[in-house]
ChimeraX commands (.cxc) that place a marker at each C-alpha (Angstrom):
marker #1 position -84.67,185.29,107.85 radius 0.5
marker #1 position -88.07,186.26,106.44 radius 0.5
marker #1 position -88.56,186.73,102.70 radius 0.5
marker #1 position -91.48,188.44,101.01 radius 0.5
marker #1 position -93.73,186.37,98.77 radius 0.5
marker #1 position -92.29,188.12,95.71 radius 0.5
marker #1 position -88.75,187.06,96.63 radius 0.5
marker #1 position -89.87,183.53,97.52 radius 0.5
marker #1 position -91.31,183.10,94.03 radius 0.5
marker #1 position -88.19,184.30,92.23 radius 0.5
marker #1 position -85.96,181.74,90.55 radius 0.5
marker #1 position -82.34,181.77,91.78 radius 0.5
marker #1 position -79.70,183.44,89.61 radius 0.5
marker #1 position -76.02,182.94,90.47 radius 0.5
marker #1 position -74.12,186.10,91.43 radius 0.5
marker #1 position -71.09,186.91,89.27 radius 0.5
marker #1 position -67.50,187.49,90.33 radius 0.5
marker #1 position -67.10,189.53,93.48 radius 0.5
marker #1 position -63.65,190.69,94.53 radius 0.5
marker #1 position -64.69,192.16,97.88 radius 0.5
marker #1 position -64.18,195.67,99.15 radius 0.5
marker #1 position -61.69,198.00,97.51 radius 0.5
marker #1 position -58.47,198.19,99.51 radius 0.5
marker #1 position -57.86,201.36,101.51 radius 0.5
marker #1 position -54.51,202.74,102.73 radius 0.5
marker #1 position -53.93,202.17,106.45 radius 0.5
marker #1 position -50.60,202.82,108.14 radius 0.5
marker #1 position -48.61,202.09,104.94 radius 0.5
marker #1 position -50.61,198.92,104.14 radius 0.5
marker #1 position -53.46,198.27,101.72 radius 0.5
marker #1 position -56.34,196.72,103.65 radius 0.5
marker #1 position -59.63,195.21,102.53 radius 0.5
marker #1 position -61.64,196.31,105.54 radius 0.5
marker #1 position -64.46,193.87,106.33 radius 0.5
marker #1 position -64.78,194.24,110.09 radius 0.5
marker #1 position -64.27,197.00,112.65 radius 0.5
marker #1 position -60.98,195.41,113.75 radius 0.5
marker #1 position -59.62,195.99,110.25 radius 0.5
marker #1 position -59.60,199.77,110.79 radius 0.5
marker #1 position -56.45,201.56,112.01 radius 0.5
marker #1 position -55.32,205.15,111.66 radius 0.5
marker #1 position -54.89,208.59,113.17 radius 0.5
marker #1 position -57.19,211.32,111.90 radius 0.5
marker #1 position -59.38,214.30,112.76 radius 0.5
marker #1 position -63.02,215.30,112.48 radius 0.5
marker #1 position -64.67,218.71,112.78 radius 0.5
marker #1 position -68.20,218.96,114.20 radius 0.5
marker #1 position -70.80,221.57,115.05 radius 0.5
marker #1 position -73.90,221.63,117.24 radius 0.5
marker #1 position -77.49,222.05,116.06 radius 0.5
marker #1 position -77.70,225.85,116.56 radius 0.5
marker #1 position -74.12,226.08,115.20 radius 0.5
marker #1 position -72.96,228.19,118.12 radius 0.5
marker #1 position -70.14,225.80,119.01 radius 0.5
marker #1 position -67.59,223.61,117.24 radius 0.5
marker #1 position -65.35,220.64,118.07 radius 0.5
marker #1 position -62.15,219.25,116.62 radius 0.5
marker #1 position -61.84,215.56,117.50 radius 0.5
marker #1 position -58.59,213.63,116.92 radius 0.5
marker #1 position -58.52,209.85,117.39 radius 0.5
marker #1 position -55.72,207.30,117.20 radius 0.5
marker #1 position -57.30,203.96,116.28 radius 0.5
marker #1 position -55.48,200.62,116.37 radius 0.5
marker #1 position -57.27,197.50,115.07 radius 0.5
marker #1 position -60.65,199.13,115.52 radius 0.5
marker #1 position -60.06,200.29,119.12 radius 0.5
marker #1 position -59.65,203.96,120.04 radius 0.5
marker #1 position -56.35,204.24,121.90 radius 0.5
marker #1 position -56.11,208.03,122.11 radius 0.5
marker #1 position -58.57,210.93,121.93 radius 0.5
marker #1 position -57.98,214.67,121.74 radius 0.5
marker #1 position -61.09,216.85,122.06 radius 0.5
marker #1 position -60.84,220.58,121.39 radius 0.5
marker #1 position -63.97,222.73,121.67 radius 0.5
marker #1 position -64.89,226.32,120.91 radius 0.5
marker #1 position -67.81,228.66,121.50 radius 0.5
marker #1 position -69.92,226.79,124.06 radius 0.5
marker #1 position -69.25,226.39,127.78 radius 0.5
marker #1 position -71.40,223.25,128.07 radius 0.5
marker #1 position -69.42,221.67,125.27 radius 0.5
marker #1 position -66.27,221.71,127.40 radius 0.5
marker #1 position -68.00,219.52,129.99 radius 0.5
marker #1 position -69.08,217.07,127.30 radius 0.5
marker #1 position -65.48,217.06,126.07 radius 0.5
marker #1 position -64.34,216.10,129.57 radius 0.5
marker #1 position -66.74,213.16,129.44 radius 0.5
marker #1 position -65.54,212.24,125.95 radius 0.5
marker #1 position -61.92,212.01,127.11 radius 0.5
marker #1 position -63.04,209.31,129.57 radius 0.5
marker #1 position -65.59,207.55,127.38 radius 0.5
marker #1 position -63.95,207.30,123.94 radius 0.5
marker #1 position -60.64,205.47,124.65 radius 0.5
marker #1 position -61.33,201.74,124.64 radius 0.5
marker #1 position -64.39,201.91,122.39 radius 0.5
marker #1 position -64.48,200.66,118.83 radius 0.5
marker #1 position -64.99,203.31,116.15 radius 0.5
marker #1 position -68.47,201.87,115.67 radius 0.5
marker #1 position -69.36,202.15,119.37 radius 0.5
marker #1 position -68.06,205.72,119.42 radius 0.5
marker #1 position -70.74,206.69,116.91 radius 0.5
marker #1 position -73.38,205.89,119.51 radius 0.5
marker #1 position -72.18,207.24,122.86 radius 0.5
marker #1 position -74.44,209.03,125.33 radius 0.5
marker #1 position -72.57,212.34,124.96 radius 0.5
marker #1 position -75.10,215.18,124.91 radius 0.5
marker #1 position -72.95,217.45,122.74 radius 0.5
marker #1 position -74.00,217.54,119.09 radius 0.5
marker #1 position -70.66,218.98,118.01 radius 0.5
marker #1 position -68.62,216.09,119.41 radius 0.5
marker #1 position -71.02,213.55,117.93 radius 0.5
marker #1 position -70.90,215.28,114.55 radius 0.5
marker #1 position -67.11,215.36,114.68 radius 0.5
marker #1 position -67.14,211.62,115.35 radius 0.5
marker #1 position -69.35,211.07,112.32 radius 0.5
marker #1 position -67.08,213.10,110.05 radius 0.5
marker #1 position -63.98,211.37,111.42 radius 0.5
marker #1 position -65.57,207.93,110.92 radius 0.5
marker #1 position -66.24,208.70,107.26 radius 0.5
marker #1 position -62.61,209.68,106.72 radius 0.5
marker #1 position -61.04,206.75,108.50 radius 0.5
marker #1 position -63.19,204.01,106.92 radius 0.5
marker #1 position -62.47,205.39,103.46 radius 0.5
marker #1 position -58.71,205.48,104.07 radius 0.5
marker #1 position -58.39,209.27,104.29 radius 0.5
marker #1 position -56.52,209.24,107.60 radius 0.5
marker #1 position -53.49,211.38,108.42 radius 0.5
marker #1 position -51.47,208.21,108.96 radius 0.5
marker #1 position -52.60,206.41,105.79 radius 0.5
marker #1 position -49.06,206.19,104.44 radius 0.5
marker #1 position -47.12,206.18,107.73 radius 0.5
marker #1 position -45.51,202.81,108.42 radius 0.5
marker #1 position -47.03,201.33,111.61 radius 0.5
marker #1 position -49.09,204.52,111.98 radius 0.5
marker #1 position -48.54,207.18,114.60 radius 0.5
marker #1 position -47.55,206.37,118.16 radius 0.5
marker #1 position -50.11,206.78,120.93 radius 0.5
marker #1 position -49.38,210.28,122.17 radius 0.5
marker #1 position -49.27,211.81,118.69 radius 0.5
marker #1 position -52.40,213.79,119.52 radius 0.5
marker #1 position -50.44,215.92,121.97 radius 0.5
marker #1 position -48.16,217.07,119.15 radius 0.5
marker #1 position -51.09,219.04,117.72 radius 0.5
marker #1 position -51.01,221.16,120.86 radius 0.5
marker #1 position -47.33,222.09,120.84 radius 0.5
marker #1 position -44.97,222.47,123.79 radius 0.5
marker #1 position -47.39,224.16,126.16 radius 0.5
marker #1 position -50.18,221.64,125.49 radius 0.5
marker #1 position -52.65,224.38,124.57 radius 0.5
marker #1 position -55.05,224.47,121.63 radius 0.5
marker #1 position -54.29,226.87,118.79 radius 0.5
marker #1 position -56.88,229.63,119.16 radius 0.5
marker #1 position -57.64,232.64,116.99 radius 0.5
marker #1 position -60.24,235.23,117.98 radius 0.5
marker #1 position -60.86,238.26,115.76 radius 0.5
marker #1 position -63.65,240.83,115.81 radius 0.5
marker #1 position -64.57,243.57,113.38 radius 0.5
marker #1 position -67.27,246.14,112.67 radius 0.5
marker #1 position -67.89,248.38,109.66 radius 0.5
marker #1 position -67.97,251.39,111.94 radius 0.5
marker #1 position -64.76,250.77,113.92 radius 0.5
marker #1 position -62.77,248.19,111.96 radius 0.5
marker #1 position -60.92,245.02,113.09 radius 0.5
marker #1 position -59.74,243.95,116.53 radius 0.5
marker #1 position -57.24,241.12,117.05 radius 0.5
marker #1 position -58.08,239.48,120.39 radius 0.5
marker #1 position -56.25,236.15,120.43 radius 0.5
marker #1 position -53.56,234.83,118.09 radius 0.5
marker #1 position -51.73,231.51,117.94 radius 0.5
marker #1 position -48.95,233.14,119.96 radius 0.5
marker #1 position -51.31,234.20,122.74 radius 0.5
marker #1 position -53.59,236.85,124.23 radius 0.5
marker #1 position -53.30,240.10,122.27 radius 0.5
marker #1 position -52.56,243.07,124.54 radius 0.5
marker #1 position -51.97,245.76,121.91 radius 0.5
marker #1 position -52.57,246.44,118.21 radius 0.5
marker #1 position -49.95,248.55,116.44 radius 0.5
marker #1 position -51.34,251.16,114.02 radius 0.5
marker #1 position -49.65,253.33,111.38 radius 0.5
marker #1 position -50.48,256.91,110.42 radius 0.5
marker #1 position -53.50,255.67,108.44 radius 0.5
marker #1 position -54.76,253.66,111.44 radius 0.5
marker #1 position -54.02,250.41,109.63 radius 0.5
marker #1 position -52.77,247.41,111.64 radius 0.5
marker #1 position -49.05,246.79,111.16 radius 0.5
marker #1 position -48.40,244.46,114.09 radius 0.5
marker #1 position -49.49,243.36,117.53 radius 0.5
marker #1 position -48.24,242.69,121.03 radius 0.5
marker #1 position -49.21,239.62,122.97 radius 0.5
marker #1 position -48.63,237.59,126.11 radius 0.5
marker #1 position -48.51,233.79,126.08 radius 0.5
marker #1 position -50.78,232.83,128.95 radius 0.5
marker #1 position -49.52,229.24,128.85 radius 0.5
marker #1 position -45.90,230.32,129.21 radius 0.5
marker #1 position -46.86,232.83,131.90 radius 0.5
marker #1 position -48.59,230.13,133.91 radius 0.5
marker #1 position -45.57,227.84,133.56 radius 0.5
marker #1 position -43.25,230.61,134.79 radius 0.5
marker #1 position -45.47,231.15,137.85 radius 0.5
marker #1 position -45.53,227.40,138.55 radius 0.5
marker #1 position -41.73,227.47,138.52 radius 0.5
marker #1 position -41.63,230.21,141.15 radius 0.5
marker #1 position -41.72,233.53,139.30 radius 0.5
marker #1 position -43.97,236.25,140.69 radius 0.5
marker #1 position -46.88,237.19,138.38 radius 0.5
marker #1 position -45.35,240.49,137.20 radius 0.5
marker #1 position -42.05,238.84,136.28 radius 0.5
marker #1 position -43.90,235.99,134.57 radius 0.5
marker #1 position -45.99,238.51,132.62 radius 0.5
marker #1 position -42.91,240.31,131.32 radius 0.5
marker #1 position -41.12,237.06,130.39 radius 0.5
marker #1 position -44.17,235.77,128.48 radius 0.5
marker #1 position -44.63,238.94,126.38 radius 0.5
marker #1 position -43.81,239.18,122.69 radius 0.5
marker #1 position -44.68,241.04,119.51 radius 0.5
marker #1 position -45.15,240.46,115.80 radius 0.5
marker #1 position -44.90,242.77,112.81 radius 0.5
marker #1 position -43.69,246.38,112.61 radius 0.5
marker #1 position -44.57,247.31,116.17 radius 0.5
marker #1 position -41.53,249.61,116.41 radius 0.5
marker #1 position -42.88,251.70,113.52 radius 0.5
marker #1 position -46.32,252.18,115.10 radius 0.5
marker #1 position -47.75,255.68,115.45 radius 0.5
marker #1 position -49.87,254.36,118.31 radius 0.5
marker #1 position -50.70,251.11,120.02 radius 0.5
marker #1 position -54.26,250.48,121.20 radius 0.5
marker #1 position -55.79,247.95,123.60 radius 0.5
marker #1 position -58.17,245.92,121.40 radius 0.5
marker #1 position -60.51,245.32,124.32 radius 0.5
marker #1 position -60.68,248.85,125.67 radius 0.5
marker #1 position -60.10,251.28,122.80 radius 0.5
marker link #1:1,2 radius 0.2
marker link #1:2,3 radius 0.2
marker link #1:3,4 radius 0.2
marker link #1:4,5 radius 0.2
marker link #1:5,6 radius 0.2
marker link #1:6,7 radius 0.2
marker link #1:7,8 radius 0.2
marker link #1:8,9 radius 0.2
marker link #1:9,10 radius 0.2
marker link #1:10,11 radius 0.2
marker link #1:11,12 radius 0.2
marker link #1:12,13 radius 0.2
marker link #1:13,14 radius 0.2
marker link #1:14,15 radius 0.2
marker link #1:15,16 radius 0.2
marker link #1:16,17 radius 0.2
marker link #1:17,18 radius 0.2
marker link #1:18,19 radius 0.2
marker link #1:19,20 radius 0.2
marker link #1:20,21 radius 0.2
marker link #1:21,22 radius 0.2
marker link #1:22,23 radius 0.2
marker link #1:23,24 radius 0.2
marker link #1:24,25 radius 0.2
marker link #1:25,26 radius 0.2
marker link #1:26,27 radius 0.2
marker link #1:27,28 radius 0.2
marker link #1:28,29 radius 0.2
marker link #1:29,30 radius 0.2
marker link #1:30,31 radius 0.2
marker link #1:31,32 radius 0.2
marker link #1:32,33 radius 0.2
marker link #1:33,34 radius 0.2
marker link #1:34,35 radius 0.2
marker link #1:35,36 radius 0.2
marker link #1:36,37 radius 0.2
marker link #1:37,38 radius 0.2
marker link #1:38,39 radius 0.2
marker link #1:39,40 radius 0.2
marker link #1:40,41 radius 0.2
marker link #1:41,42 radius 0.2
marker link #1:42,43 radius 0.2
marker link #1:43,44 radius 0.2
marker link #1:44,45 radius 0.2
marker link #1:45,46 radius 0.2
marker link #1:46,47 radius 0.2
marker link #1:47,48 radius 0.2
marker link #1:48,49 radius 0.2
marker link #1:49,50 radius 0.2
marker link #1:50,51 radius 0.2
marker link #1:51,52 radius 0.2
marker link #1:52,53 radius 0.2
marker link #1:53,54 radius 0.2
marker link #1:54,55 radius 0.2
marker link #1:55,56 radius 0.2
marker link #1:56,57 radius 0.2
marker link #1:57,58 radius 0.2
marker link #1:58,59 radius 0.2
marker link #1:59,60 radius 0.2
marker link #1:60,61 radius 0.2
marker link #1:61,62 radius 0.2
marker link #1:62,63 radius 0.2
marker link #1:63,64 radius 0.2
marker link #1:64,65 radius 0.2
marker link #1:65,66 radius 0.2
marker link #1:66,67 radius 0.2
marker link #1:67,68 radius 0.2
marker link #1:68,69 radius 0.2
marker link #1:69,70 radius 0.2
marker link #1:70,71 radius 0.2
marker link #1:71,72 radius 0.2
marker link #1:72,73 radius 0.2
marker link #1:73,74 radius 0.2
marker link #1:74,75 radius 0.2
marker link #1:75,76 radius 0.2
marker link #1:76,77 radius 0.2
marker link #1:77,78 radius 0.2
marker link #1:78,79 radius 0.2
marker link #1:79,80 radius 0.2
marker link #1:80,81 radius 0.2
marker link #1:81,82 radius 0.2
marker link #1:82,83 radius 0.2
marker link #1:83,84 radius 0.2
marker link #1:84,85 radius 0.2
marker link #1:85,86 radius 0.2
marker link #1:86,87 radius 0.2
marker link #1:87,88 radius 0.2
marker link #1:88,89 radius 0.2
marker link #1:89,90 radius 0.2
marker link #1:90,91 radius 0.2
marker link #1:91,92 radius 0.2
marker link #1:92,93 radius 0.2
marker link #1:93,94 radius 0.2
marker link #1:94,95 radius 0.2
marker link #1:95,96 radius 0.2
marker link #1:96,97 radius 0.2
marker link #1:97,98 radius 0.2
marker link #1:98,99 radius 0.2
marker link #1:99,100 radius 0.2
marker link #1:100,101 radius 0.2
marker link #1:101,102 radius 0.2
marker link #1:102,103 radius 0.2
marker link #1:103,104 radius 0.2
marker link #1:104,105 radius 0.2
marker link #1:105,106 radius 0.2
marker link #1:106,107 radius 0.2
marker link #1:107,108 radius 0.2
marker link #1:108,109 radius 0.2
marker link #1:109,110 radius 0.2
marker link #1:110,111 radius 0.2
marker link #1:111,112 radius 0.2
marker link #1:112,113 radius 0.2
marker link #1:113,114 radius 0.2
marker link #1:114,115 radius 0.2
marker link #1:115,116 radius 0.2
marker link #1:116,117 radius 0.2
marker link #1:117,118 radius 0.2
marker link #1:118,119 radius 0.2
marker link #1:119,120 radius 0.2
marker link #1:120,121 radius 0.2
marker link #1:121,122 radius 0.2
marker link #1:122,123 radius 0.2
marker link #1:123,124 radius 0.2
marker link #1:124,125 radius 0.2
marker link #1:125,126 radius 0.2
marker link #1:126,127 radius 0.2
marker link #1:127,128 radius 0.2
marker link #1:128,129 radius 0.2
marker link #1:129,130 radius 0.2
marker link #1:130,131 radius 0.2
marker link #1:131,132 radius 0.2
marker link #1:132,133 radius 0.2
marker link #1:133,134 radius 0.2
marker link #1:134,135 radius 0.2
marker link #1:135,136 radius 0.2
marker link #1:136,137 radius 0.2
marker link #1:137,138 radius 0.2
marker link #1:138,139 radius 0.2
marker link #1:139,140 radius 0.2
marker link #1:140,141 radius 0.2
marker link #1:141,142 radius 0.2
marker link #1:142,143 radius 0.2
marker link #1:143,144 radius 0.2
marker link #1:144,145 radius 0.2
marker link #1:145,146 radius 0.2
marker link #1:146,147 radius 0.2
marker link #1:147,148 radius 0.2
marker link #1:148,149 radius 0.2
marker link #1:149,150 radius 0.2
marker link #1:150,151 radius 0.2
marker link #1:151,152 radius 0.2
marker link #1:152,153 radius 0.2
marker link #1:153,154 radius 0.2
marker link #1:154,155 radius 0.2
marker link #1:155,156 radius 0.2
marker link #1:156,157 radius 0.2
marker link #1:157,158 radius 0.2
marker link #1:158,159 radius 0.2
marker link #1:159,160 radius 0.2
marker link #1:160,161 radius 0.2
marker link #1:161,162 radius 0.2
marker link #1:162,163 radius 0.2
marker link #1:163,164 radius 0.2
marker link #1:164,165 radius 0.2
marker link #1:165,166 radius 0.2
marker link #1:166,167 radius 0.2
marker link #1:167,168 radius 0.2
marker link #1:168,169 radius 0.2
marker link #1:169,170 radius 0.2
marker link #1:170,171 radius 0.2
marker link #1:171,172 radius 0.2
marker link #1:172,173 radius 0.2
marker link #1:173,174 radius 0.2
marker link #1:174,175 radius 0.2
marker link #1:175,176 radius 0.2
marker link #1:176,177 radius 0.2
marker link #1:177,178 radius 0.2
marker link #1:178,179 radius 0.2
marker link #1:179,180 radius 0.2
marker link #1:180,181 radius 0.2
marker link #1:181,182 radius 0.2
marker link #1:182,183 radius 0.2
marker link #1:183,184 radius 0.2
marker link #1:184,185 radius 0.2
marker link #1:185,186 radius 0.2
marker link #1:186,187 radius 0.2
marker link #1:187,188 radius 0.2
marker link #1:188,189 radius 0.2
marker link #1:189,190 radius 0.2
marker link #1:190,191 radius 0.2
marker link #1:191,192 radius 0.2
marker link #1:192,193 radius 0.2
marker link #1:193,194 radius 0.2
marker link #1:194,195 radius 0.2
marker link #1:195,196 radius 0.2
marker link #1:196,197 radius 0.2
marker link #1:197,198 radius 0.2
marker link #1:198,199 radius 0.2
marker link #1:199,200 radius 0.2
marker link #1:200,201 radius 0.2
marker link #1:201,202 radius 0.2
marker link #1:202,203 radius 0.2
marker link #1:203,204 radius 0.2
marker link #1:204,205 radius 0.2
marker link #1:205,206 radius 0.2
marker link #1:206,207 radius 0.2
marker link #1:207,208 radius 0.2
marker link #1:208,209 radius 0.2
marker link #1:209,210 radius 0.2
marker link #1:210,211 radius 0.2
marker link #1:211,212 radius 0.2
marker link #1:212,213 radius 0.2
marker link #1:213,214 radius 0.2
marker link #1:214,215 radius 0.2
marker link #1:215,216 radius 0.2
marker link #1:216,217 radius 0.2
marker link #1:217,218 radius 0.2
marker link #1:218,219 radius 0.2
marker link #1:219,220 radius 0.2
marker link #1:220,221 radius 0.2
marker link #1:221,222 radius 0.2
marker link #1:222,223 radius 0.2
marker link #1:223,224 radius 0.2
marker link #1:224,225 radius 0.2
marker link #1:225,226 radius 0.2
marker link #1:226,227 radius 0.2
marker link #1:227,228 radius 0.2
marker link #1:228,229 radius 0.2
marker link #1:229,230 radius 0.2
view
């Protein structure tokens, strides 16, 4: 340890009472976190890349400082999906501190890790008040039965109005309009369900029909338009 001359010449003054770090909630316990191994919890972080053309939602399940589970969901950048594939291999097994300094090239994933780190070390995790935390595998629950990310894609112009392209239910095939050309519902096909039907032996046309659905007052529509073609 090297001290400056100014510090060397100071007279010692005893520090007063110090109670340590404030306790944070972790998996239904109050913990004075002093080391990385003191950190446990399940939480999420949202990140974005430098040009802000892509985004990432990162979910980590941390037990005693070690990442046991990682869910990486990306949007808006094809290269980001490849970095996400790397992240799914790299992140499990690292400490939350190591995960701040991986060699992932994607800014969005790194930014998501930073935001997640801030939440988890301040006790703002999703599992803060869940006894024993969330089981490894909880990340998959965010995806639902078909293990697909929840995606919404909407487009609109002043000249031609809105277009629903992708909803949580699936790929939008038709937008239902009333007599004033206002949207009153939509038709969709769940591509995840369709793929599962095909895997189970259905032909594509049958799978398409079985995976179709609608929402809103589609039956009352004056016309239904294809949002990608009309």
